[in-house]
N, C-alpha and C positions, 0 to 999 in steps of 0.2 A: 630579046632580053631587055633591050633598051626600052621597048614600048612598055613591058611589064613593069620596070622601075618607075617609069612616069606614072603609070597607073597607080602604083602603091604610093608614090609621093603625093598624087593628086588625092587619094583617099586620106593621106594623113592630114594634108591641108584642109579637106572637108571637116575631118574630125575636129581639127583646132576651131574652125568656124562654129561648130556645133557647141563646143564648150564656150565660146565667146557668145553665140547667140542664147545659150541657156544659162548664162553666168549667175543670173540672179536665182535660178532653181538651185544650181549647184552649190552657191554660197550658203543658201537656205538651209540645204540638206548637211552642208558641212557643219553649220551651227548647230542644228538639231542632233547630229551625230555626236558632237563633243558633249552636249548637254546631257543626252540619253544614256551615255555610258556612265556618267556618275549621278543620275536623277536618284534623289532621295537621300543621297549622303549630306552630311552637314556641311562640308566644305566644297561640296559641288566640283566645279571646274579644277579647283586648286589641285585635286588628286590626280588630274592628267599630267601635272607637272612634278608633283610630289614623288610619285612612285619611281620613275626613272632616275629622278635626282638622288634619292635615297640610296638606290642600288649603285649608282656611281660612286657616291661617297663611302659606302660600305667596302665596295672593291678597292677605291683608293686607300682606305685606312688599313685594310688587310694586307694589301701587298706592300704599302708604305711603311708601316710601323709593325705590323704582325709578322710578316715573312721577310722584311728588309730586303727587297728586290733589289739588285744592283742596278745602276743606270744603264741604258742601251745607247750606244753611240754617243757616250757622255752626256746623256740627256735622261732627266728623271723617269724612272720606269712608270710612276704613277701617271704622269701626262702621257706617256707613250701609250699606256693601257687605255685611259679615257679616250683618246684620240681615235682609238679603234672601236671602241664600245658605242659611241655616238652614232656612226654610220651604220652599224649593225642593228641598233635599236630601231631605226628608221626602215631598214629593210625588213626585219623580222615582223615587227608591229604592222607595218603597210601590208606585207604579203598575207598576213595572218587574218587581219581585219577585211581586206579587200577580197579575199577568197569567199567570205559569206556575205558579200555586197548585195547580190541578187536575191538571196534568201532571205537577208533581213528586210529589203524592200519589196517584198513578193507582191504587196497590193499595188506596186506601179507596173507590174508585169503586163497586165491586160489593158494599160493605157496607151493606146498607139502613138500618142503625141510625146510620150517620154522616150528618149533614146537611152535604153538600158546600159549600153556600153560607158554611159557617164557615170554609172554607180560605183565602180571601182574607183574612179577619179575622186569621188567624193571621200572614200575612206582614205585614199592616198593622201589628199589634201588636208585632212583632219590630222593625220600623223605628222605631216610636214610642219604643221603649226607647233607641235610639241618638238619636233626635231630642231626647229629654229631656236626655240627657247634653249635647248641643250647645247646648240652651237655656241650661243651667247655664254651659257654657263661655262663651257669648255674654255672660251677665250678669256673668261674672268680668271679661271684657275691658271691659264698660262701667265697672266698678267701678276697673279699673286706670287708665282715663281721666278718673275722678273723677265719673262719672255713675251714679247709683243709680236703681232702679225707683221710679216713683211709682204713684199710684192707677190711673192708665190701663193699667199693665202687667198688670193682671188680665185684660186682653183676650186675652192670649196664651192662655188656656184656651178662650175663645169661638173664635179663629181656629184653633187646635189641633183643636178638636172639629168645626168646619167643614170642616177638611182631611181628617178621617177619614170624615165622610159623603160627601164629594165622591169620596174614593178608593174607598170601598166600591161605589158605584154604578158608576164606571167600570171598577173592576176586575172587577165581576160580569159586564160586557159583554165585556171583552176575554178574561177566563179561559174564557168559554164559546165565544167565537168561535175562539180559538186551537186548539181541540180539532179543529175542522172546518177551519178555514184556518191552517196553521202560519206563514203569513207575517205574521199579526197580530201575532207577537213582533218581528219585524223593523220593522214599521210602527210600534209603539209606541216603539221605541228611536230611530227617526229622528224621529219627532213630539217626543219629549223633548229630542232634541238641538237641534231647531230651537225648541223652547219655552224653551229656556235663553236664547237670544239674543233672542226676541221678548218676553220678559218682562223689565221694568225692574229687573234684579238689578245689573248693573254699569253701567247708564246710568240717567239720570233722566228720567222721563215728561215732566217740564214742559219739557224740551228739544225735545220732538217737537211740530210744529204741531198744533193743535187738531183740525183735521179728520181727522187720522191718529190721534189719541188716542181718538177715538170707536170706531175699529176696534180698537184694541189693548186698550181696556177690555171687548171681548167675551170675551177670555180670562179664564176664571174664577180662574186662578192668580194673576193680577194682583191680585185683590182679597185674596188671602192674603198675598202678599209685602208690599203696601203696609199691609195691616192690621198685620203685625208692626211695621213702621216707625211707624204710628199709635199704637201702644201703647207703643213706647219711646222714640221721637224727637219726633214731631210732637205727641203729647199730644191725639190726636182720637178721640173715641167712635165706634163703628162706626155708631151710628144717625145721625150727623152726615153720613155718605154714604149718605143714604136711597136714591137710585136705584140705586146700585151694589150695596147690600145687597139691594134687592129682586131686581134681576137675578140676583145671584149664588144666591140662594135659589130662585128660579124654575128657574134651570138645574140646580142641585144636586138638588132634589127630583124635577124631570123625569128626571134621569139616574138617580137612586136608583130611581124606580119602573121605568124603562125596564130597567135592569140586572136588578131583581128579577124582572120578568115574563120577560125573555129567558132569565135562567139557569133559571128554574123550568120554561120551555116545552122548553129544549133538555136539561135534565137527564136524562130518560129515555132519551136516544141517546147519553149519554157513554160507556157500555160499548162501544157498538159501533164507536166511531172511535178509542178508545185501544188 
């Protein structure tokens, strides 16, 4: 078992070395990906930031002034809502786009010099750029309300990194399977749609009976959404949620390893099905 762990760890280090060795290619593809998504539009890259920003402000206006939602733990509901939406946007957009990464870059499949496992990384990094912008926007909203980041806010780096690792493992699975079963793309879209409502983004987990909370906590994205709130609202360190942290990382490491193995096993057959 220990030997297997070191083998997986060595493979992970090799993957990081590949990213570094191919950093210029990865960065070039990231730039092209962002530009291609809005090619032909008058404002170009501006739309990459405008769309999620408008969604956030619409939700903020509806719940703040339309529904007049009461504060949660003496904290403005609108800020509490935005803090949950920002990590969800990153996860949903990252998984949705990374699932189609190999299909989109199908012309690279027959190039033996290109490591295809880097393609989902390109999509995730592309989404990360928008995510960083939204985090800055969120912090500006906090400042507008008179709240400023404390020491606990450094955990945004931790939860952001955790999101990337989880996304990478899941996207290796979906990006490989979609080449053989095209319905995987539709299935991912439905799961993300349901996931938005079953993750405590616009509703408070504490309002749910405890026996159901246990089931909802099986959703790893809940850990990320609540983590952002712990960092900015509740001022709780991630290690204080000991069991949730252990469960999340067990799930994430398992998914990462499964995705790496599955992608590697199916890689030789990609050219046959594209």
